[in-house]
C-alpha positions as CSV (number, residue, x, y, z in Angstrom):
1,M,74.7,36.1,-69.7
2,P,74.1,35.3,-73.4
3,H,75.6,31.8,-73.3
4,L,77.3,29.6,-70.8
5,F,79.1,26.2,-70.8
6,T,78.2,24.5,-67.5
7,S,77.1,21.3,-66.0
8,L,74.6,23.1,-63.8
9,P,70.9,22.7,-64.8
10,T,69.9,26.3,-64.4
11,E,70.1,29.6,-66.3
12,A,68.2,32.8,-66.0
13,P,65.8,33.2,-69.0
14,T,66.3,36.2,-71.2
15,S,62.7,36.4,-72.5
16,K,59.2,35.4,-71.5
17,T,58.5,34.0,-75.0
18,F,60.1,30.6,-75.6
19,S,61.1,29.5,-79.0
20,L,59.9,26.4,-80.7
21,D,63.3,26.0,-82.3
22,P,64.9,22.7,-81.4
23,F,68.2,24.4,-80.3
24,S,66.5,26.9,-78.1
25,V,65.6,26.1,-74.5
26,D,63.7,27.3,-71.6
27,T,64.6,27.1,-68.0
28,H,63.8,23.4,-67.8
29,A,65.4,22.1,-71.0
30,T,69.0,21.7,-72.3
31,D,70.7,20.7,-75.6
32,S,74.1,19.0,-75.4
33,F,76.9,18.4,-77.9
34,T,80.4,17.0,-77.9
35,A,83.1,19.6,-78.5
36,A,85.3,18.9,-81.5
37,N,88.7,19.1,-79.8
38,T,87.8,17.8,-76.4
39,S,86.1,14.8,-74.8
40,V,84.3,16.9,-72.3
41,V,80.6,17.1,-72.9
42,G,79.1,20.4,-72.1
43,F,75.7,22.1,-72.2
44,L,74.9,25.2,-74.3
45,R,71.9,26.8,-72.7
46,C,70.1,29.4,-74.7
47,T,66.7,31.1,-74.6
48,Y,65.6,33.0,-77.8
49,K,64.0,36.4,-77.7
50,E,60.9,36.0,-79.9
51,D,58.4,38.5,-78.6
52,F,58.1,39.8,-82.2
53,K,56.3,36.6,-83.3
54,R,53.2,37.5,-81.3
55,I,52.7,40.6,-83.4
56,L,54.3,40.0,-86.7
57,L,53.1,36.5,-87.6
58,P,49.4,36.9,-86.7
59,A,49.3,40.3,-88.4
60,V,50.9,39.1,-91.7
61,Y,49.0,35.8,-91.7
62,S,45.7,37.6,-91.2
63,V,46.4,39.9,-94.2
64,V,47.4,36.8,-96.3
65,F,44.2,35.0,-95.3
66,L,41.9,38.0,-96.0
67,L,43.5,38.6,-99.4
68,G,44.5,35.1,-100.5
69,L,41.1,33.4,-99.8
70,P,38.9,35.5,-102.1
71,L,41.6,36.1,-104.7
72,N,42.4,32.4,-105.2
73,A,38.7,31.4,-105.0
74,A,38.1,34.0,-107.8
75,V,40.9,32.6,-109.9
76,I,39.7,29.0,-109.5
77,L,36.1,29.9,-110.4
78,K,37.2,32.1,-113.3
79,I,39.4,29.4,-114.9
80,W,37.0,26.6,-114.2
81,A,34.2,28.5,-115.9
82,T,36.3,28.3,-119.2
83,R,37.4,24.7,-118.7
84,P,36.4,23.5,-122.2
85,N,39.0,25.9,-123.7
86,L,41.7,25.9,-121.1
87,S,45.2,26.8,-122.3
88,K,48.3,25.2,-120.9
89,S,49.2,28.2,-118.9
90,N,45.7,28.3,-117.3
91,I,45.9,24.7,-116.3
92,Y,49.1,25.4,-114.5
93,M,47.5,28.5,-112.9
94,L,44.5,26.5,-111.8
95,N,46.7,24.0,-110.0
96,L,48.7,26.9,-108.5
97,A,45.6,28.6,-107.2
98,I,44.3,25.3,-105.7
99,A,47.6,24.8,-103.8
100,D,47.4,28.4,-102.5
101,F,43.8,28.1,-101.5
102,L,44.4,24.9,-99.5
103,Y,47.2,26.6,-97.7
104,V,45.3,29.8,-96.9
105,M,42.5,27.7,-95.3
106,S,45.0,26.5,-92.7
107,L,46.1,30.0,-91.7
108,P,43.4,30.6,-89.0
109,L,45.0,27.8,-86.9
110,L,48.5,29.5,-87.2
111,I,47.0,32.9,-86.4
112,Y,45.5,31.5,-83.2
113,N,48.7,29.6,-82.4
114,Y,51.1,32.6,-82.6
115,G,48.5,35.0,-81.1
116,S,48.3,32.6,-78.0
117,H,52.0,32.6,-77.3
118,D,52.7,29.4,-79.4
119,Y,49.9,27.4,-77.6
120,W,48.7,24.6,-79.9
121,P,45.4,22.9,-78.7
122,F,44.6,21.2,-82.0
123,G,46.4,17.9,-81.7
124,E,49.5,16.4,-83.2
125,L,48.0,15.2,-86.5
126,T,46.7,18.8,-87.2
127,C,50.1,20.1,-86.4
128,K,51.7,17.8,-89.0
129,L,49.1,18.7,-91.6
130,V,49.5,22.4,-91.1
131,R,53.3,22.2,-91.4
132,F,52.9,19.9,-94.5
133,Q,50.5,22.4,-96.1
134,F,53.0,25.2,-95.6
135,Y,55.9,23.5,-97.3
136,S,53.8,21.7,-100.0
137,N,52.2,25.0,-101.0
138,L,55.6,26.7,-101.0
139,H,57.4,24.1,-103.2
140,G,54.3,23.4,-105.2
141,S,54.1,27.1,-106.1
142,I,57.7,27.2,-107.1
143,L,57.3,24.1,-109.3
144,F,54.1,25.3,-111.0
145,L,55.7,28.8,-111.6
146,T,58.6,26.9,-113.1
147,C,56.3,25.0,-115.4
148,I,54.6,28.3,-116.5
149,S,58.0,29.8,-117.1
150,V,59.3,26.9,-119.2
151,Q,56.1,26.8,-121.2
152,R,56.4,30.5,-121.9
153,Y,60.1,30.0,-122.7
154,M,59.3,27.4,-125.4
155,G,56.7,29.7,-126.9
156,I,59.1,32.7,-127.1
157,C,62.5,31.0,-127.9
158,H,61.3,27.9,-129.8
159,P,58.0,28.9,-131.5
160,L,58.4,26.4,-134.3
161,A,59.3,23.4,-132.1
162,M,56.6,20.8,-132.3
163,W,57.5,18.4,-129.4
164,H,56.2,20.7,-126.7
165,K,52.9,21.2,-128.7
166,Q,52.1,17.5,-128.9
167,G,49.9,16.0,-126.3
168,G,47.9,19.2,-125.7
169,R,46.0,19.7,-122.5
170,R,46.1,16.0,-121.5
171,F,49.9,16.1,-121.4
172,T,49.8,19.3,-119.3
173,W,47.4,17.7,-116.8
174,C,49.9,14.7,-116.6
175,I,52.7,17.2,-115.8
176,C,50.6,18.8,-113.1
177,L,49.9,15.4,-111.6
178,G,53.6,14.7,-111.7
179,V,54.3,18.0,-109.9
180,W,51.8,17.0,-107.1
181,V,53.5,13.7,-106.7
182,V,57.0,15.3,-106.6
183,V,55.8,17.8,-104.0
184,A,54.2,15.1,-101.9
185,I,57.5,13.1,-101.9
186,L,59.6,16.1,-101.1
187,C,57.4,17.2,-98.2
188,A,56.4,13.8,-96.9
189,P,59.3,13.8,-94.3
190,T,57.5,16.8,-92.7
191,F,55.1,14.3,-91.1
192,H,58.1,12.6,-89.5
193,F,59.8,15.7,-88.2
194,A,56.9,18.1,-87.3
195,A,55.3,17.2,-84.0
196,T,53.8,18.6,-80.8
197,G,55.7,18.9,-77.6
198,T,55.5,20.5,-74.2
199,Q,57.2,23.7,-73.0
200,R,56.5,25.1,-69.6
201,N,53.3,23.0,-69.3
202,R,52.0,24.3,-72.7
203,T,51.5,22.2,-75.8
204,V,53.4,23.6,-78.8
205,C,53.7,22.6,-82.5
206,Y,57.3,22.4,-83.7
207,D,57.9,23.9,-87.1
208,L,61.1,22.2,-88.3
209,S,61.5,19.3,-85.9
210,T,61.5,18.2,-82.3
211,P,64.7,18.7,-80.3
212,K,65.5,14.9,-80.5
213,R,65.4,15.0,-84.3
214,S,67.1,18.3,-84.9
215,V,70.4,16.8,-86.1
216,D,68.5,14.4,-88.4
217,Y,66.6,17.4,-89.9
218,Y,69.6,19.2,-91.1
219,P,70.4,17.1,-94.2
220,Y,66.7,16.9,-95.1
221,G,66.3,20.6,-94.7
222,M,69.3,21.3,-97.0
223,A,68.1,18.7,-99.6
224,L,64.6,20.2,-99.6
225,T,66.0,23.7,-100.2
226,C,68.2,22.4,-103.1
227,L,65.6,20.3,-104.8
228,G,62.6,22.3,-104.0
229,F,64.0,25.8,-104.6
230,L,67.5,26.1,-105.9
231,V,67.2,23.8,-108.9
232,P,63.9,25.3,-110.1
233,F,65.2,28.8,-109.4
234,V,68.3,28.3,-111.5
235,G,66.2,26.8,-114.3
236,V,63.7,29.7,-114.3
237,M,66.6,32.3,-114.3
238,L,68.2,30.6,-117.3
239,C,64.9,30.5,-119.2
240,Y,64.4,34.2,-118.4
241,C,67.9,35.2,-119.4
242,R,67.3,33.5,-122.8
243,M,63.9,35.1,-123.1
244,V,65.2,38.6,-122.4
245,H,67.9,38.0,-125.0
246,I,65.3,37.1,-127.6
247,L,62.9,39.8,-126.7
248,C,65.5,42.5,-127.0
249,R,66.0,41.6,-130.7
250,P,64.0,43.4,-133.5
251,V,60.8,41.6,-134.5
252,L,62.1,40.6,-137.9
253,Y,65.5,39.6,-136.6
254,Q,66.7,36.1,-137.6
255,G,65.2,33.6,-135.3
256,V,62.5,36.0,-134.0
257,S,59.1,35.4,-135.6
258,T,56.2,37.9,-135.9
259,A,54.2,35.7,-133.5
260,T,56.9,36.1,-131.0
261,G,56.8,39.9,-131.4
262,D,53.0,39.8,-130.7
263,K,53.7,38.0,-127.4
264,R,56.3,40.3,-126.2
265,G,54.1,42.5,-123.9
266,K,52.6,39.5,-122.3
267,A,56.0,37.7,-121.9
268,V,57.6,40.8,-120.3
269,R,54.7,41.2,-117.8
270,M,55.1,37.6,-116.8
271,I,58.9,37.9,-116.4
272,M,58.5,40.9,-114.2
273,V,55.7,39.5,-112.0
274,V,57.4,36.0,-111.5
275,A,60.7,37.7,-110.7
276,V,58.9,39.8,-108.0
277,V,57.3,36.7,-106.6
278,F,60.6,34.9,-106.4
279,C,62.5,37.9,-105.0
280,I,59.8,38.7,-102.3
281,S,58.5,35.3,-101.3
282,F,61.0,32.5,-102.1
283,L,64.5,33.9,-102.1
284,P,64.7,35.6,-98.7
285,F,63.0,32.7,-97.0
286,H,65.3,30.0,-98.4
287,L,68.4,32.1,-98.0
288,T,67.7,32.9,-94.3
289,K,66.5,29.3,-93.6
290,T,69.8,27.9,-95.0
291,M,71.9,30.2,-92.9
292,Y,69.8,29.4,-89.8
293,L,70.2,25.7,-90.4
294,V,73.9,26.0,-90.7
295,V,74.4,28.3,-87.7
296,R,72.2,26.2,-85.3
297,T,74.2,23.1,-86.0
298,V,77.7,24.7,-85.4
299,P,78.8,23.5,-82.0
300,G,80.7,26.7,-81.2
301,A,77.9,29.2,-82.2
302,S,77.1,31.5,-79.4
303,C,73.6,32.0,-78.1
304,K,73.6,35.6,-79.3
305,T,74.5,34.4,-82.9
306,R,71.8,31.7,-82.8
307,N,69.2,34.2,-81.6
308,L,70.1,36.7,-84.3
309,F,69.8,34.2,-87.1
310,S,66.6,32.8,-85.6
311,I,65.0,36.3,-85.7
312,I,66.2,36.9,-89.3
313,Y,64.8,33.5,-90.5
314,K,61.5,33.7,-88.7
315,S,61.0,37.3,-89.8
316,T,61.1,36.1,-93.5
317,R,58.8,33.2,-92.9
318,P,55.6,35.4,-93.4
319,F,57.0,36.6,-96.7
320,A,57.0,33.0,-97.9
321,S,53.3,33.0,-97.4
322,M,52.7,36.1,-99.4
323,N,52.9,34.1,-102.6
324,S,49.4,32.9,-101.8
325,F,48.0,36.3,-102.9
326,L,50.9,37.3,-105.2
327,D,50.1,34.3,-107.5
328,P,46.6,35.5,-108.3
329,I,48.1,38.9,-109.2
330,L,50.4,37.0,-111.6
331,F,47.3,35.5,-113.2
332,Y,45.7,38.9,-113.5
333,F,48.6,40.6,-115.1
334,T,49.3,37.8,-117.6
335,Q,45.7,37.4,-118.8
336,P,44.5,40.5,-120.8
337,H,41.0,39.2,-121.4
338,Y,40.5,38.6,-117.7
339,R,41.7,42.2,-116.9
340,Q,39.2,43.5,-119.4
341,S,36.4,41.4,-117.9
342,T,37.3,42.7,-114.4
343,R,37.3,46.3,-115.7
344,N,33.9,45.7,-117.3
345,F,32.6,44.2,-114.0
346,M,33.9,47.2,-112.0
347,L,32.3,49.6,-114.6
348,K,28.9,47.9,-114.2
349,V,29.2,48.0,-110.4
350,T,30.1,51.7,-110.5
351,T,27.2,52.5,-113.0
352,L,24.7,50.7,-110.8
353,R,25.9,52.5,-107.7
354,D,25.7,55.9,-109.4
355,K,22.1,55.1,-110.6
356,G,21.1,54.1,-107.1
357,T,22.6,57.3,-105.7
358,N,20.7,59.4,-108.2
359,V,17.5,57.7,-107.4
């Protein structure tokens, strides 16, 4: 049976894979709630079908690790090599690449965890750190992309304004430091909610929260989505709408400078790539996570409904990690001289290979 209200402590499991979600249970655990229109306390017993995680998550995380590690390392080294003449955009990109690199370094633990049927042998502190790294990277990437978008917006829509040009690189570094502080504050509660537990004599690492703290997690999860995604997302979209409006005007139109016209190609590329990152990585994850948080806290939600939204949400979780290799692509497409240097490098490699073959 998909769900059952009973006082009996048993229910036949529907899957051999047991969810780490606080509202899912195995044959030895229950979650209780008080019905809204009755004083009778019942038990909603539900086991989630999550066999897909054993294949999907390790596969996607492995691809993200293999691509994200060298790409972000290359971006960090490339930008650091030009540090005496760093532009504001490159300072933001450097911090973005560092956040992605730190997250990618934690993926081998998650690959082992999901490949081993949710078994976590690395201890509770490591569990908290890995979950913190995931959310701090996610929201750090969103905020740094927001900073890049606002900086580009000022250059396109307000090219003559002086206030955003004052302070130079030192002011930009201060903004980056502020972003790291904001991300740390937003994601700090992860250390409180994320923890290890035991399911069927196996140590597991809870993603959102432990079962005892599931009700407390709901307001924090919604606040994190609003402050860490919705507000920056709306700001970025407003900036881009204004930028598109300006870029569609003739170069000599009133309010559009020649300098702005020269930046059009670069601005259009950035708009397209950032929009792709948001649409692929951030939007699906936060949308499904919000729906999942709502459904799992509704007392009357059936086990079948919870299982459906759990699958939808956890299927989009890997896409939230893909920004770790999409961000370096953003750097590549918005930096013409780096694209040229990459082409020159590939040309040299091809020439040397051809010479070696001819010998």
